[in-house]
Residue frames as qw, qx, qy, qz and C-alpha x, y, z in Angstrom:
[[0.007, -0.887, -0.461, 0.007, 0.00, 0.02, 0.01],
 [0.287, -0.834, 0.118, 0.456, 2.75, 2.47, 1.00],
 [0.455, -0.171, 0.600, 0.636, 4.84, 1.44, -2.04],
 [0.280, 0.588, 0.657, 0.380, 1.95, 2.16, -4.43],
 [0.084, -0.955, -0.245, 0.143, 1.35, 5.60, -2.88],
 [0.406, -0.630, 0.354, 0.560, 5.07, 6.39, -3.25],
 [0.428, 0.142, 0.682, 0.576, 5.05, 5.27, -6.89],
 [0.158, 0.802, 0.542, 0.193, 1.98, 7.44, -7.59],
 [0.230, -0.913, -0.032, 0.337, 3.60, 10.42, -5.89],
 [0.427, -0.382, 0.508, 0.643, 6.79, 10.02, -7.96],
 [0.343, 0.374, 0.712, 0.485, 4.79, 9.58, -11.18],
 [0.017, 0.890, 0.455, 0.012, 2.78, 12.72, -10.38],
 [0.409, -0.634, 0.075, 0.652, 5.87, 14.87, -9.92],
 [0.444, 0.852, 0.004, -0.276, 6.25, 17.57, -12.65],
 [0.116, -0.638, 0.696, 0.309, 9.83, 16.37, -13.34],
 [0.479, 0.071, 0.869, 0.104, 8.51, 13.00, -14.45],
 [0.505, 0.733, 0.413, -0.191, 5.97, 14.68, -16.70],
 [0.168, 0.872, -0.324, -0.327, 8.70, 16.82, -18.26],
 [0.319, -0.391, 0.830, 0.237, 10.91, 13.76, -18.76],
 [0.534, 0.329, 0.778, 0.016, 8.14, 11.84, -20.52],
 [0.431, 0.846, 0.227, -0.218, 7.18, 14.75, -22.74],
 [0.021, 0.824, -0.466, -0.321, 10.79, 15.36, -23.73],
 [0.658, -0.119, 0.715, 0.204, 11.41, 11.83, -25.05],
 [0.654, 0.538, 0.494, 0.200, 9.97, 12.32, -28.53],
 [0.396, 0.749, 0.094, 0.523, 11.26, 15.85, -29.06],
 [0.540, -0.254, -0.309, 0.740, 13.65, 18.27, -27.41],
 [0.079, -0.704, -0.241, 0.664, 13.63, 21.98, -26.63],
 [0.088, -0.301, 0.472, 0.824, 14.61, 22.87, -30.18],
 [0.108, -0.269, -0.805, -0.517, 11.27, 21.51, -31.45],
 [0.178, -0.633, -0.705, 0.267, 8.97, 23.18, -28.91],
 [0.040, 0.742, 0.184, 0.644, 7.25, 26.52, -28.90],
 [0.141, 0.327, -0.498, 0.791, 7.91, 28.88, -26.03],
 [0.608, -0.346, 0.068, -0.711, 4.37, 28.69, -24.57],
 [0.927, -0.120, -0.340, -0.106, 4.62, 24.92, -24.15],
 [0.608, 0.179, -0.512, 0.580, 8.07, 25.20, -22.55],
 [0.158, -0.425, 0.295, -0.841, 6.82, 27.95, -20.23],
 [0.803, -0.299, -0.088, -0.507, 3.99, 25.69, -19.08],
 [0.907, -0.013, -0.385, 0.171, 6.34, 22.71, -18.56],
 [0.482, 0.300, -0.414, 0.712, 8.90, 24.95, -16.77],
 [0.360, -0.683, -0.040, -0.634, 6.50, 26.69, -14.42],
 [0.841, -0.520, -0.143, -0.049, 6.92, 24.19, -11.54],
 [0.813, -0.097, -0.041, 0.573, 10.70, 24.71, -11.77],
 [0.239, -0.752, -0.041, 0.613, 10.80, 28.49, -11.52],
 [0.460, 0.819, -0.097, -0.328, 10.87, 28.92, -15.29],
 [0.129, -0.543, 0.787, 0.263, 13.70, 26.46, -15.95],
 [0.891, 0.286, -0.086, -0.341, 13.24, 23.89, -18.70],
 [0.449, -0.469, 0.755, 0.088, 15.10, 20.58, -18.43],
 [0.884, 0.393, -0.062, -0.244, 15.82, 18.18, -21.23],
 [0.797, -0.229, 0.446, 0.337, 18.33, 15.50, -22.30],
 [0.249, 0.806, -0.299, -0.447, 20.67, 17.08, -24.75],
 [0.523, 0.487, -0.679, -0.168, 22.71, 14.08, -25.81],
 [0.952, -0.262, 0.122, -0.096, 22.88, 10.40, -25.00],
 [0.231, 0.719, -0.651, 0.076, 26.51, 9.56, -24.38],
 [0.233, 0.174, -0.952, 0.093, 27.14, 5.88, -24.24],
 [0.344, -0.437, -0.830, -0.021, 24.68, 4.62, -21.60],
 [0.172, -0.530, -0.468, 0.686, 24.22, 7.91, -19.78],
 [0.193, 0.795, 0.451, 0.357, 22.27, 10.97, -20.71],
 [0.326, -0.011, -0.160, 0.932, 23.44, 14.55, -20.49],
 [0.085, -0.801, -0.592, -0.019, 20.74, 16.67, -18.88],
 [0.265, 0.097, -0.007, 0.959, 20.72, 20.42, -19.25],
 [0.011, -0.778, -0.605, 0.172, 18.40, 23.28, -18.37],
 [0.225, 0.161, 0.111, 0.954, 17.85, 26.88, -19.25],
 [0.190, 0.474, 0.445, -0.736, 15.45, 29.70, -18.37],
 [0.427, 0.560, 0.678, 0.210, 12.69, 29.70, -20.93],
 [0.108, 0.953, 0.162, -0.232, 12.63, 33.53, -21.01],
 [0.357, -0.568, 0.473, 0.571, 16.22, 33.51, -22.31],
 [0.526, 0.299, 0.702, 0.375, 14.86, 32.34, -25.66],
 [0.235, 0.917, 0.253, -0.201, 13.78, 35.85, -26.44],
 [0.019, -0.834, 0.441, 0.331, 17.42, 36.41, -27.43],
 [0.770, -0.032, 0.607, 0.192, 17.78, 33.14, -29.35],
 [0.168, 0.553, -0.512, -0.636, 19.41, 33.07, -32.76],
 [0.551, 0.087, -0.726, -0.402, 17.99, 29.62, -33.51],
 [0.844, -0.357, 0.013, -0.401, 15.90, 26.93, -31.79],
 [0.905, 0.128, -0.347, 0.209, 18.74, 24.43, -32.12],
 [0.153, 0.635, -0.448, 0.611, 20.90, 26.75, -29.97],
 [0.559, -0.472, 0.364, -0.577, 19.10, 25.33, -26.95],
 [0.906, 0.047, -0.412, -0.084, 19.99, 21.67, -27.51],
 [0.831, -0.289, -0.208, 0.428, 23.19, 21.80, -25.40],
 [0.322, -0.844, 0.043, 0.427, 25.61, 24.37, -23.95],
 [0.459, -0.230, 0.546, 0.662, 28.07, 23.85, -26.80],
 [0.265, 0.546, 0.657, 0.447, 25.34, 24.39, -29.40],
 [0.112, -0.917, -0.331, 0.193, 24.29, 27.53, -27.60],
 [0.305, -0.715, 0.273, 0.566, 27.70, 29.07, -27.99],
 [0.429, 0.002, 0.683, 0.591, 28.34, 27.69, -31.47],
 [0.224, 0.726, 0.603, 0.242, 25.14, 29.17, -32.85],
 [0.152, -0.940, -0.091, 0.291, 25.96, 32.58, -31.36],
 [0.454, -0.476, 0.474, 0.586, 29.53, 32.36, -32.69],
 [0.407, 0.293, 0.695, 0.515, 28.38, 31.53, -36.19],
 [0.111, 0.871, 0.467, 0.109, 25.80, 34.33, -36.20],
 [0.298, -0.830, 0.092, 0.462, 28.36, 36.79, -34.91],
 [0.368, -0.338, 0.582, 0.642, 30.72, 36.02, -37.84],
 [0.284, 0.489, 0.717, 0.407, 27.83, 36.02, -40.30],
 [0.042, 0.089, 0.000, 0.995, 27.06, 39.57, -39.09],
 [0.411, -0.481, -0.583, -0.510, 23.52, 38.77, -37.89],
 [0.477, -0.463, -0.613, 0.427, 23.89, 39.74, -34.19],
 [0.153, 0.509, 0.065, 0.844, 23.28, 43.46, -34.70],
 [0.437, -0.579, 0.038, -0.687, 20.75, 43.95, -31.91],
 [0.834, -0.232, -0.496, 0.073, 21.77, 40.94, -29.78],
 [0.452, -0.871, 0.127, -0.144, 22.74, 41.68, -26.17],
 [0.818, -0.372, 0.298, 0.321, 25.93, 39.57, -26.50],
 [0.646, 0.694, 0.057, 0.313, 27.28, 41.32, -29.62],
 [0.046, -0.913, 0.312, -0.258, 29.39, 43.66, -27.51],
 [0.740, -0.482, 0.469, 0.005, 30.84, 40.73, -25.53],
 [0.869, 0.287, 0.289, 0.281, 31.87, 39.00, -28.79],
 [0.389, 0.857, -0.072, 0.330, 33.46, 42.24, -30.02],
 [0.273, -0.838, 0.396, -0.256, 35.38, 42.72, -26.78],
 [0.693, -0.430, 0.574, -0.077, 36.29, 39.19, -25.81],
 [0.863, 0.220, 0.430, 0.147, 36.34, 37.06, -28.92],
 [0.565, 0.788, 0.035, 0.242, 37.58, 39.52, -31.55],
 [0.085, -0.904, 0.366, -0.203, 40.17, 41.00, -29.22],
 [0.492, -0.545, 0.667, -0.122, 41.47, 37.85, -27.58],
 [0.633, 0.034, 0.763, 0.127, 40.87, 35.18, -30.19],
 [0.422, 0.590, -0.307, -0.616, 41.39, 35.65, -33.86],
 [0.906, 0.132, 0.391, -0.096, 40.36, 32.43, -35.68],
 [0.679, 0.714, -0.153, 0.077, 42.56, 33.36, -38.64],
 [0.050, 0.751, -0.609, 0.250, 45.70, 33.76, -36.52],
 [0.649, -0.321, 0.645, -0.243, 45.06, 30.54, -34.59],
 [0.864, 0.266, 0.426, -0.045, 44.14, 28.37, -37.58],
 [0.341, -0.337, 0.531, 0.699, 46.30, 30.14, -40.09],
 [0.506, 0.512, -0.156, -0.677, 45.28, 31.24, -43.48],
 [0.908, 0.214, 0.355, -0.066, 44.34, 28.46, -45.88],
 [0.198, -0.559, 0.628, 0.503, 47.20, 27.38, -48.09],
 [0.795, 0.486, 0.289, -0.218, 45.70, 26.73, -51.50],
 [0.653, -0.107, 0.504, 0.556, 47.92, 25.42, -54.31]]
C-alpha cells in the first residue's frame, strides 16, 4: 500500500511529466508557450536531455525567458550548441541587436582571432 502511494507520488511529480514529454522531441522543437507551461513548476527552468553519451544521458536546463534572445531553436539543445550558434551568427554579421554582440566584439575579436590561430588556408 505504501509502495503504491510512493510510486503514484513520484509519477505525479512535474519532473517525471517533463521527462516523458521530452522523449519524442527536445527543446529545439517546442514553442515557447509549451516550454513555459512545462517549466512553471521549476521556476521557469526547462530541463531536457541534450545528448545520449554511451549509456548515460546529459541533462541540461535553461530559463525559458532566455529564448527571447535566441538566434535559433537548435541553440538550446546543449551548452556547446548555444555558444556555437551565437559564434556563427556573430561572424555572419547577424547579431546586430543581440545583447551579446558587445561581448563578442570585446572578448572574442580582441582575444581570439580564428585566422591567426588556424592560419590562413594554403591553396595550391
